[in-house]
SELOZA-901937 format. One record per residue (C-alpha): x negated, y negated, z. Coordinates in steps of 0.5 Angstrom, whole numbers, padded with zeros to 4 digits, always signed. Example, Ala and Ser with C-alpha at 12.3 -4.5 7.8 and 13.67 -1.06 7.14 Angstrom:
BEGIN
-0025+0009+0016 -0027+0002+0014 
//
This chain:
BEGIN
+0015+0090-0076 +0017+0083-0078 +0019+0080-0072 +0013+0083-0069 +0009+0078-0073 +0013+0073-0072 +0013+0073-0065 +0006+0074-0065 +0005+0067-0069 +0009+0062-0064 +0005+0064-0059 -0001+0062-0063 +0003+0056-0065 +0004+0053-0058 -0003+0056-0056 -0006+0052-0060 -0003+0045-0057 -0007+0047-0051 -0015+0050-0053 -0020+0044-0053 -0026+0046-0060 -0033+0046-0058 -0035+0039-0062 -0042+0038-0064 -0042+0031-0062 -0048+0027-0060 -0045+0023-0054 -0052+0023-0049 -0056+0018-0053 -0050+0013-0055 -0047+0013-0048 -0054+0013-0043 -0055+0007-0047 -0049+0003-0046 -0049+0006-0038 -0056+0004-0038 -0055-0004-0041 -0049-0004-0036 -0051-0007-0030 -0045-0007-0025 -0043+0000-0023 -0035-0001-0023 -0036-0003-0031 -0040+0004-0032 -0035+0007-0029 -0029+0004-0034 -0034+0006-0040 -0034+0013-0038 -0027+0014-0038 -0026+0009-0044 -0031+0014-0047 -0026+0019-0046 -0020+0016-0048 -0023+0015-0055 -0019+0020-0061 -0025+0023-0063 -0027+0025-0055 -0020+0028-0054 -0023+0035-0055 -0030+0035-0053 -0033+0042-0050 -0030+0041-0043 -0037+0043-0040 -0038+0037-0042 -0032+0033-0041 -0032+0035-0034 -0039+0033-0032 -0037+0026-0036 -0032+0025-0032 -0036+0028-0025 -0041+0023-0027 -0035+0017-0027 -0032+0020-0020 -0038+0020-0016 -0040+0013-0019 -0034+0011-0016 -0034+0014-0009 -0040+0011-0008 -0038+0004-0009 -0031+0005-0007 -0028+0003-0014 -0021+0006-0012 -0018+0005-0019 -0023+0009-0023 -0024+0014-0018 -0017+0017-0019 -0017+0015-0026 -0023+0020-0027 -0019+0025-0022 -0014+0024-0027 -0018+0026-0032 -0022+0032-0029 -0014+0034-0027 -0013+0035-0035 -0020+0039-0036 -0019+0044-0032 -0012+0045-0034 -0015+0045-0041 -0019+0051-0037 -0013+0054-0034 -0016+0053-0028 -0009+0050-0025 -0011+0050-0017 -0017+0045-0019 -0012+0041-0023 -0007+0041-0018 -0011+0040-0013 -0015+0034-0017 -0008+0031-0018 -0005+0032-0012 -0011+0028-0009 -0010+0022-0014 -0003+0022-0012 -0004+0021-0005 -0009+0016-0006 -0004+0012-0011 +0001+0012-0006 -0003+0009+0000 -0006+0004-0005 +0002+0003-0009 -0002+0004-0015 +0004+0005-0019 +0001+0007-0026 -0004+0012-0024 +0002+0015-0019 +0006+0016-0026 +0000+0019-0029 -0002+0024-0023 +0006+0027-0022 +0006+0028-0029 +0000+0032-0029 +0003+0036-0023 +0010+0036-0027 +0005+0039-0033 +0002+0045-0029 +0009+0047-0025 +0011+0047-0033 +0006+0051-0034 +0007+0056-0029 +0015+0057-0031 +0017+0052-0025 +0021+0048-0029 +0026+0045-0023 +0020+0042-0019 +0017+0041-0027 +0023+0037-0028 +0023+0033-0022 +0016+0031-0023 +0017+0029-0029 +0023+0025-0028 +0019+0021-0023 +0014+0019-0027 +0019+0017-0032 +0022+0013-0027 +0015+0010-0025 +0014+0008-0032 +0021+0005-0032 +0020+0001-0027 +0013-0002-0030 +0016-0003-0037 +0011+0002-0039 +0013+0004-0047 +0007+0009-0047 +0008+0013-0041 +0016+0012-0042 +0014+0016-0049 +0009+0020-0046 +0014+0022-0041 +0020+0024-0045 +0016+0028-0048 +0014+0032-0042 +0021+0033-0041 +0023+0035-0047 +0018+0041-0047 +0020+0043-0040 +0028+0045-0044 +0024+0047-0050 +0021+0052-0045 +0028+0054-0042 +0030+0055-0049 +0036+0048-0049 +0032+0047-0056 +0038+0042-0057 +0035+0038-0052 +0029+0039-0052 +0030+0036-0059 +0034+0029-0056 +0028+0028-0052 +0023+0029-0056 +0026+0025-0062 +0028+0019-0056 +0020+0019-0055 +0018+0019-0062 +0022+0013-0063 +0018+0010-0057 +0012+0011-0060 +0013+0008-0067 +0016+0002-0064 +0009+0001-0061 +0005+0004-0067 +0002+0009-0063 -0001+0015-0067 -0003+0020-0062 +0004+0019-0060 +0008+0019-0066 +0003+0026-0068 +0005+0030-0061 +0012+0029-0063 +0012+0031-0070 +0008+0038-0067 +0013+0039-0062 +0020+0038-0067 +0016+0042-0071 +0015+0048-0066 +0023+0047-0064 +0025+0048-0071 +0020+0054-0072 +0024+0057-0066 +0031+0055-0069 +0027+0059-0075 +0029+0052-0080 +0022+0053-0082 +0023+0048-0088 +0024+0042-0083 +0019+0044-0079 +0014+0044-0084 +0016+0037-0086 +0015+0034-0079 +0008+0038-0079 +0006+0035-0086 +0008+0028-0083 +0003+0030-0076 -0002+0032-0081 -0003+0025-0085 -0003+0023-0078 -0009+0027-0077 -0012+0025-0083 -0011+0018-0082 -0014+0018-0075 -0020+0023-0077 -0017+0028-0072 -0021+0035-0075 -0018+0039-0070 -0011+0037-0071 -0011+0037-0079 -0014+0044-0078 -0008+0046-0072 -0003+0043-0077 -0006+0046-0083 -0006+0052-0079 +0002+0052-0077 +0004+0049-0083 +0002+0057-0086 +0005+0060-0080 +0012+0057-0083 +0010+0059-0090 +0009+0066-0088 +0016+0067-0085 +0020+0064-0092 +0016+0069-0096 +0011+0065-0098 +0005+0069-0097 +0000+0065-0102 +0001+0058-0100 +0001+0060-0093 -0006+0064-0094 -0009+0058-0098 -0006+0055-0091 -0009+0059-0086 -0016+0059-0091 -0016+0051-0091 -0015+0051-0084 -0020+0057-0082 -0026+0052-0086 -0024+0046-0082 -0025+0051-0075 -0032+0054-0078 -0034+0047-0079 -0032+0045-0072 -0035+0052-0070 -0028+0052-0066 -0029+0060-0065 -0022+0062-0062 -0018+0057-0067 -0022+0061-0072 -0020+0068-0069 -0012+0065-0070 -0014+0065-0077 -0017+0071-0078 -0012+0074-0075 -0006+0070-0080 -0010+0072-0086 -0011+0079-0084 -0003+0079-0083 -0001+0075-0090 -0005+0081-0093 -0003+0087-0090 +0005+0084-0090 +0003+0083-0098 +0001+0090-0098 -0006+0089-0100 -0008+0093-0094 -0015+0093-0094 -0017+0086-0095 -0013+0085-0089 -0018+0090-0084 -0024+0085-0084 -0021+0079-0083 -0017+0084-0076 -0024+0086-0074 -0027+0079-0074 -0022+0077-0070 -0023+0082-0065 -0030+0081-0065 -0029+0073-0063 -0024+0076-0059 -0029+0080-0055 -0034+0076-0055 -0029+0070-0052 -0025+0074-0048 -0018+0072-0051 -0015+0078-0049 -0010+0076-0054 -0013+0076-0060 -0016+0082-0058 -0009+0085-0057 -0005+0084-0064 -0012+0085-0068 -0013+0092-0065 -0006+0093-0065 -0006+0092-0072 -0012+0097-0074 -0010+0102-0071 -0004+0102-0074 -0008+0102-0080 -0012+0107-0079 -0006+0111-0077 -0003+0111-0083 -0010+0112-0086 -0011+0118-0082 -0018+0115-0079 -0017+0119-0073 -0023+0117-0069 -0022+0110-0071 -0015+0109-0069 -0016+0112-0063 -0022+0107-0062 -0018+0102-0063 -0012+0105-0059 -0016+0105-0053 -0018+0097-0054 -0011+0095-0055 -0009+0099-0048 -0015+0095-0045 -0013+0089-0048 -0005+0090-0046 -0008+0092-0039 -0012+0085-0038 -0006+0081-0041 -0002+0085-0036 -0007+0083-0030 -0007+0076-0033 +0000+0075-0032 +0000+0078-0026 -0006+0074-0024 -0001+0068-0027 +0004+0070-0022 +0000+0069-0016 -0003+0064-0018 +0002+0060-0019 +0006+0063-0012 +0000+0061-0008 -0001+0055-0011 +0006+0054-0009 +0005+0056-0003 -0001+0051-0001 +0002+0045-0006 +0009+0045+0000 +0004+0046+0005 +0000+0040+0003 +0006+0037+0002 +0010+0039+0009 +0003+0037+0013 +0003+0031+0009 +0010+0029+0010 +0010+0031+0017 +0003+0026+0019 +0007+0020+0015 +0014+0022+0019 +0008+0022+0025 +0005+0015+0022 +0013+0013+0021 +0014+0014+0029 +0008+0011+0031 +0009+0004+0027 +0016+0004+0029 +0014+0005+0036 +0009-0001+0036 +0015-0005+0032 +0020-0003+0037 +0014-0004+0043 +0013-0011+0040 +0021-0013+0039 +0021-0011+0046 +0016-0015+0048 +0017-0021+0044 +0024-0020+0048 +0021-0021+0055 +0017-0026+0053 +0024-0029+0050 +0027-0029+0057 +0021-0030+0060 +0019-0037+0057 +0026-0039+0057 +0027-0037+0065 +0021-0041+0065 +0024-0047+0061 +0030-0046+0066 +0026-0046+0072 +0022-0053+0068 +0029-0056+0067 +0031-0055+0074 +0025-0057+0076 +0025-0063+0072 +0032-0064+0074 +0031-0064+0081 +0025-0069+0080 +0029-0074+0077 +0035-0073+0083 +0029-0074+0088 +0026-0079+0084 +0034-0082+0084 +0035-0081+0091 +0028-0084+0092 +0029-0090+0088 +0036-0090+0092 +0033-0091+0099 +0026-0095+0096 +0032-0100+0094 +0035-0100+0101 +0029-0101+0104 +0028-0106+0101 +0034-0109+0102 +0032-0107+0110 +0026-0111+0109 +0029-0117+0106 +0035-0116+0112 +0029-0116+0117 +0025-0122+0113 +0032-0126+0115 +0033-0124+0122 +0026-0126+0123 +0027-0133+0120 +0033-0133+0124 +0030-0132+0130 +0024-0137+0128 +0029-0142+0127 +0033-0140+0134 +0025-0140+0138 +0024-0146+0135 +0030-0149+0137 +0029-0147+0145 +0022-0149+0144 +0025-0156+0143 +0030-0155+0148 +0024-0153+0153 +0022-0160+0151 +0027-0164+0153 +0030-0159+0159 +0029-0163+0165 +0028-0159+0171 +0022-0153+0171 +0027-0148+0173 +0031-0150+0166 +0024-0150+0161 +0022-0143+0164 +0028-0139+0164 +0028-0143+0157 +0021-0139+0156 +0023-0133+0158 +0029-0132+0154 +0025-0135+0148 +0019-0130+0149 +0023-0125+0151 +0028-0125+0145 +0022-0126+0140 +0019-0119+0144 +0025-0115+0143 +0027-0117+0136 +0020-0115+0133 +0020-0109+0137 +0027-0107+0134 +0025-0109+0127 +0019-0106+0126 +0021-0099+0130 +0027-0100+0124 +0022-0102+0119 +0018-0095+0121 +0024-0090+0121 +0027-0093+0114 +0019-0092+0111 +0018-0085+0114 +0025-0083+0111 +0023-0086+0104 +0015-0084+0104 +0016-0077+0109 +0008-0076+0110 +0005-0082+0108 +0002-0083+0115 +0000-0076+0116 -0003-0076+0110 -0007-0082+0111 -0009-0080+0118 -0012-0074+0115 -0016-0078+0111 -0018-0084+0115 -0017-0081+0122 -0020-0088+0125 -0014-0091+0122 -0011-0096+0128 -0003-0097+0129 -0003-0104+0126 -0007-0102+0120 -0002-0096+0119 +0003-0101+0119 -0001-0105+0114 -0002-0099+0109 +0006-0098+0109 +0007-0106+0108 +0002-0105+0102 +0005-0098+0099 +0012-0102+0099 +0008-0107+0094 +0008-0112+0099 +0005-0119+0098 +0002-0122+0103 +0007-0127+0104 +0012-0122+0105 +0008-0119+0110 +0007-0125+0113 +0014-0127+0114 +0016-0120+0117 +0011-0120+0123 +0010-0128+0123 +0002-0127+0122 -0002-0132+0119 -0005-0131+0112 -0011-0131+0113 -0010-0126+0119 -0007-0121+0114 -0013-0122+0109 -0018-0120+0114 -0014-0115+0116 -0014-0113+0108 -0021-0113+0108 -0022-0109+0114 -0017-0104+0112 -0022-0104+0105 -0028-0102+0108 -0024-0097+0112 -0022-0093+0106 -0028-0093+0103 -0026-0098+0097 -0030-0105+0100 -0035-0104+0093 -0031-0102+0088 -0025-0106+0084 -0020-0101+0086 -0014-0104+0087 -0012-0102+0095 -0004-0102+0093 -0005-0097+0087 -0010-0093+0091 -0005-0093+0097 +0001-0091+0092 -0003-0085+0090 -0003-0082+0097 
//
């Protein structure tokens, strides 16, 4: 009988950390007044979430908490306030977890996780991973829960967020505790406690005191468990956490009862019951009724235990809390069996069996929920990973395409640069050759001019010789020789000049005639002289014409070229053709 009591009460202790209370807190006026005065939608979201974070509001009625969190989520979604949206989803996940609605919890946690990853919000991602790990822990999937708890811890360590680190260490400790690895559980709980003390975070300190006490309770070191529970109680009193006070006192009573101190245990349970009654927390009230009933029963005060077991049974039936109904009905069945009250014994054994069946169905449903939840989560994770792989593949293809495009563009530019370089080299070569030919042409012109000067001198001498000649025939011969020499020399010089000019300035005559077809041969030659930037004097020496004749020819040429009435330089004009 003693073993049955210990096992049952241990379940109540552990469950006591997970059940909220319906506190009669007047919240509407204060919060609504704040929201009415707040104009910025993002600030409204922050105000609601800050309100829910207050220690006195940690155990609001779930309906109220969910309503407020949904309100914050709605505003955040409407105004695209992503950080507020993520935090609201994590809040909702926690509230649905308290209701044991693991499907909704996981849904909100997964959405918060995906959004946090997309937006690169490390702290929010760590919180969502912790929540997912908590669900797996509750469902008994410790491999997955440990995986998510350690991922969360790693993120908090990267952020140097000591509060998050402390919380994650506590989560990992609970993972080991549920696997009955008490040594490692205590290691992580104590590490978490050290950081919490360093931060002077009373809620975190209290949480680890409670966790450590539960481990020592399992190890049947009840005196040590009581020490930690009393430290947790002192913090609950300091924080004004009535629910925490009641839970700590009830657990102290449990440890006292296991050491055989039924009188002190009874006082603790009664004190806890008074607190839970003021809070109107019926679930914890029922737990106290059962514990008080056990104290009376084990103290052989059977008749005094009956009213408390019946009260617990009534609350359990009203709340559909089968973990209360089953032990209360079982104890009443045993009591009435001993009393040989067959009718009542049968009545309570039927309730016990019904509660047992319901608990079995609940456990079966929990197992099915675990399998379904794991399947859905793995399916969603697989889809997300597949989508991410597809996205990564597309990004890789785009990157490779861009790289290939850049390489091709680089090759094209390189080829273009080479072509430009070759073109410049070719141009330089042509210009060099042209310069050489221009120099040759200049030298040729100088040579022609010198020849012309020499021929002029010879012609002049022949003229003088003609004057001094005494015979008519001699004069005629000299005159004929002079004219023949001049004509042949002029033709040869001009032909040689024309040939050289066309070699250097190929296409000049053709282009000029295509634009100005009315130009005469003499005007074309004049254009060539001017193209070479020859002065009137040079042209005169080359052709033997008078300066005035050349100037008149230049004037007529300007008219034919259509630049007689402009300030355009004739040489510049011709050099551009």
